[in-house]
C-alpha positions as MATLAB code, in Angstrom:
seq = 'INMKKLLGIVVLGLLLSTSAYTDDIKDFQIENISIGDSALAGLTTEGNNTAVGYKAGYANDGDENTYVGKSAGEDTTGDCNTFIGSQAGAQYTTAFGGVGIGLKAFGGVSGSACTAAESVFIGCQAGEVVTSGANNTVVGYEAGHKLTTSGGNCFFGNRAGHEAAVDFEKNILIGYHCASDITNGTGNVFVGAHIQEGSGDNDCHNYNTAIGYASLYDIAHGTGN';
ca = [
     238.323  155.587  118.482;
     238.426  159.656  118.670;
     234.748  160.068  120.391;
     234.514  163.603  119.176;
     233.986  162.144  115.503;
     230.987  160.440  116.857;
     229.156  163.657  116.037;
     226.020  162.195  118.140;
     225.901  158.480  117.358;
     225.790  156.689  120.294;
     227.315  153.344  119.742;
     227.110  150.660  121.999;
     228.130  146.850  121.727;
     231.033  144.863  119.899;
     231.235  146.723  117.039;
     233.055  149.306  118.267;
     236.021  147.427  117.212;
     235.116  146.718  113.924;
     236.538  148.550  110.465;
     232.832  150.301  110.382;
     233.869  152.462  113.236;
     237.140  153.686  111.924;
     238.603  157.261  111.459;
     236.219  157.175  108.878;
     232.885  157.674  111.253;
     233.451  161.707  110.642;
     231.940  160.886  107.049;
     228.604  159.576  109.431;
     225.513  161.802  109.763;
     224.185  162.583  113.034;
     221.697  161.309  115.472;
     221.902  157.220  114.891;
     221.513  154.859  117.335;
     222.856  151.533  117.948;
     222.864  149.077  120.290;
     224.054  145.704  120.182;
     226.677  143.171  118.272;
     226.525  144.323  114.479;
     223.752  146.584  114.989;
     223.768  149.280  111.963;
     227.239  147.597  110.795;
     226.514  148.856  107.176;
     226.019  152.528  108.082;
     228.114  155.254  106.336;
     226.240  158.377  105.731;
     222.498  158.413  106.775;
     221.070  159.308  109.777;
     218.003  159.475  112.132;
     218.106  155.747  112.484;
     217.775  153.054  115.261;
     218.797  149.965  115.997;
     218.609  147.347  119.043;
     219.592  143.753  118.583;
     222.370  141.849  117.460;
     222.779  142.404  113.864;
     219.553  144.739  113.839;
     219.413  147.074  110.863;
     223.022  145.401  109.645;
     223.178  146.439  106.119;
     221.309  149.560  106.823;
     222.268  152.469  104.697;
     218.925  154.503  104.629;
     217.244  157.391  106.492;
     214.493  157.244  109.232;
     214.630  153.487  110.017;
     213.870  151.773  113.102;
     214.841  148.482  113.873;
     214.458  146.403  117.328;
     215.066  142.549  117.772;
     217.366  139.825  116.614;
     218.554  140.741  113.239;
     215.042  142.670  112.772;
     215.848  144.286  109.184;
     219.205  142.795  108.504;
     219.265  142.889  105.191;
     217.422  146.700  104.930;
     218.702  149.266  103.415;
     215.721  151.574  102.180;
     214.330  154.366  104.291;
     211.372  155.073  106.614;
     210.848  151.254  107.907;
     209.907  150.075  110.987;
     210.436  146.168  112.029;
     210.098  144.919  115.851;
     210.845  141.612  116.661;
     213.387  138.842  116.329;
     213.783  138.393  112.642;
     210.857  140.705  111.679;
     211.938  141.942  108.280;
     215.336  140.217  107.782;
     214.976  139.994  104.178;
     213.511  143.413  103.517;
     215.970  145.159  101.172;
     215.558  148.292   98.994;
     212.004  149.170   99.684;
     210.911  152.068  101.896;
     207.519  152.560  104.278;
     207.204  149.162  105.483;
     206.222  147.827  109.269;
     206.678  144.516  110.617;
     206.031  143.782  114.384;
     206.190  140.154  115.633;
     208.924  137.011  114.861;
     209.352  136.834  111.949;
     206.671  139.110  110.342;
     207.340  140.701  106.806;
     209.607  139.012  105.011;
     211.715  136.965  107.307;
     212.905  134.210  105.413;
     216.303  133.901  105.011;
     217.270  133.809  101.334;
     214.075  135.476  100.257;
     214.308  138.858   99.348;
     211.515  141.143   99.733;
     211.066  144.452   98.164;
     207.301  145.013   99.189;
     207.079  148.832   99.980;
     204.281  150.807  102.434;
     203.033  147.701  103.273;
     202.040  146.754  107.814;
     202.232  143.269  108.668;
     201.616  142.850  112.578;
     201.765  139.437  114.150;
     203.588  136.493  114.554;
     204.986  135.156  111.182;
     202.387  137.428  109.642;
     203.881  137.957  105.991;
     206.418  135.763  106.654;
     207.528  134.982  102.977;
     206.289  138.090  101.561;
     208.362  138.873   98.438;
     206.967  141.801   96.382;
     203.613  142.458   96.941;
     203.215  146.081   98.038;
     200.437  147.932   99.973;
     199.316  144.905  102.361;
     197.934  145.604  105.676;
     197.887  142.412  107.427;
     197.207  141.712  111.125;
     196.866  138.917  113.386;
     199.080  135.618  114.283;
     200.359  133.935  110.939;
     197.829  135.803  108.858;
     198.961  136.586  104.938;
     201.928  133.823  106.103;
     202.830  132.834  102.347;
     201.407  136.140  100.438;
     204.435  136.231   98.427;
     203.989  138.769   95.377;
     200.509  140.045   96.182;
     199.313  143.536   96.973;
     196.520  145.898   98.128;
     195.126  143.284  100.403;
     193.482  143.781  104.127;
     193.679  140.940  106.382;
     192.610  140.927  110.361;
     192.278  137.913  112.169;
     194.409  134.761  113.653;
     195.684  133.424  110.312;
     193.076  135.245  107.497;
     194.578  134.547  104.356;
     197.201  132.260  105.697;
     197.369  130.559  102.070;
     197.085  133.589  100.023;
     200.446  133.654   97.423;
     200.287  134.794   94.027;
     197.512  136.213   92.101;
     195.650  137.475   95.360;
     194.854  141.072   94.893;
     192.626  143.809   96.645;
     190.939  141.670   98.838;
     189.540  142.463  102.596;
     189.159  139.302  104.903;
     188.269  140.329  108.494;
     187.610  137.084  111.035;
     189.381  134.076  112.927;
     190.781  131.601  110.148;
     189.047  133.864  107.329;
     189.231  133.061  103.809;
     192.589  130.497  105.463;
     192.927  128.217  102.831;
     192.511  130.548   99.710;
     195.305  130.369   97.147;
     194.372  133.033   94.612;
     191.315  135.714   93.958;
     190.437  139.012   93.531;
     188.012  141.623   95.116;
     186.593  139.757   97.403;
     185.449  140.662  101.073;
     185.087  138.139  103.658;
     183.793  138.892  107.143;
     183.368  136.558  109.711;
     185.366  133.107  110.841;
     186.192  130.501  108.935;
     185.082  131.673  105.745;
     185.450  129.893  102.647;
     187.543  127.432  104.551;
     185.723  123.965  103.998;
     186.496  121.001  101.343;
     185.601  122.985   98.229;
     188.537  124.126   95.466;
     190.441  126.763   97.126;
     191.530  128.692   93.453;
     190.105  131.469   91.735;
     187.219  133.288   93.870;
     186.722  136.805   92.531;
     184.328  139.270   93.212;
     182.392  137.595   96.378;
     180.886  139.283   99.341;
     180.453  136.771  102.245;
     179.357  137.956  105.645;
     178.504  135.552  108.731;
     180.087  132.583  110.337;
     181.620  129.745  107.988;
     179.703  131.628  104.799;
     180.764  130.058  101.606;
     182.068  127.771  103.244;
     182.653  124.968  100.812;
     182.623  127.067   97.464;
     184.365  126.067   94.577;
     185.910  128.407   91.816;
     183.325  130.880   92.974;
     182.202  134.819   91.076;
     180.217  137.512   91.955;
     178.417  135.726   94.776;
];
């Protein structure tokens, strides 16, 4: 390889011997950094990307992305994304503005393509099975773990909103295991540990406000409380 053709790209790892880095490397834009086998393997003409780890940013063909960890952002082709952690954002594809920090955070499940734009998931397996739910902010271990197509939510706390899946829109959950068993609902504001985590029905909870430890613990089909 003619090193002069790298145009500022730093390439470390076994990819140096693959077809991704041939004489056509002159077509690459500058200021891309890849460290690790198969990191940024799919890069063609885009710039300002950083990938560290085996298959980090493997399919990347976007701009301004950062991937750190084994298979972090492996299938990502969008712009302005940040994935840090083993398999974080591994199935995140064409969307933009995503942030996933933690093991398998934000679309880390194999075979489940994720297109959820402008969302933040921080925590081990936070938002692991997200597919298309956009504009979510989720922080905590396994918080929003099963959030798939729902958007506009804010979850903060260990396993907050863990079972929320579809039809769970514009909710605010703050606290340890806060609403961890609710599957769907809209416009709820819950602040406190173990809110709505009892034996009540876990469907169709809309426009409720609960503040305090274990509030609405056993509520079933609650609306407007």
